C-alpha positions in Angstrom: -13.5 -2.5 12.5 -13.0 -6.2 12.6 -10.5 -8.3 10.6 -13.0 -9.1 7.8 -14.0 -5.5 7.3 -10.3 -4.5 7.2 -9.6 -7.2 4.6 -12.6 -5.9 2.6 -11.3 -2.3 2.8 -7.9 -3.5 1.6 -9.4 -5.3 -1.4 -11.5 -2.2 -2.2 -8.4 0.0 -2.1 -6.6 -2.4 -4.4 -9.5 -2.1 -6.8 -9.4 1.7 -6.6 -5.7 1.6 -7.3 -6.3 -0.6 -10.3 -9.0 1.8 -11.6 -6.6 4.7 -11.2 -3.9 2.9 -13.1 -6.4 2.2 -15.9 -7.4 5.9 -15.9 -3.7 6.9 -16.1 -4.0 8.9 -12.9 -1.0 11.0 -11.9 1.8 9.2 -10.1 1.2 11.3 -6.9 -2.4 10.1 -6.7 -1.3 6.5 -7.1 1.4 6.9 -4.5 -1.0 8.3 -2.0 -3.3 5.3 -2.5 -0.4 2.9 -2.2 0.7 4.6 1.1 -2.9 4.3 2.4 -3.0 0.7 1.3 0.2 -0.1 3.2 -1.1 1.7 6.3 -4.3 -0.3 6.1 -2.3 -3.5 5.6 -0.1 -2.8 8.6 -3.2 -2.2 10.8 -4.7 -5.4 9.6 -1.4 -7.3 10.3 -1.2 -5.8 13.8 -4.7 -6.9 14.7 -5.3 -10.1 12.8 -3.5 -13.4 12.8 -1.8 -13.4 9.5 1.0 -15.7 8.2 4.5 -14.3 9.0 5.3 -14.2 5.2 2.3 -11.8 4.8 3.7 -9.4 7.4 7.1 -9.7 5.8 5.7 -8.9 2.3 4.0 -5.8 3.7 7.3 -4.7 5.3 9.2 -5.3 2.0 6.5 -3.2 0.2 7.0 -0.4 2.7 10.8 -0.5 2.1 10.4 -0.5 -1.7 8.0 2.4 -1.5 10.4 4.3 0.7 13.3 3.6 -1.6 11.3 4.6 -4.6 10.2 7.8 -3.0 13.8 8.8 -2.3 14.6 8.2 -5.9 11.6 10.4 -7.0 12.7 13.3 -4.8 16.4 13.0 -5.2 17.9 16.1 -6.9 19.1 15.5 -10.4 22.8 16.0 -11.0 
């Protein structure tokens, strides 16, 4: 898959996530799509020439997702 196709796939996934939000999809379904989006974006960054700040934004998104997941699965006291 070339860079343009990867970019298109990322945009399509964003649209799918937006549609799921509008449908009030369960959080788990949205998280699965966000995880897949980040994986797609990381692949795109690895193969395409993207600005450093784009790569940094993707890494920050990965960190935020990981932090949020730990909050979601943390036992309640």
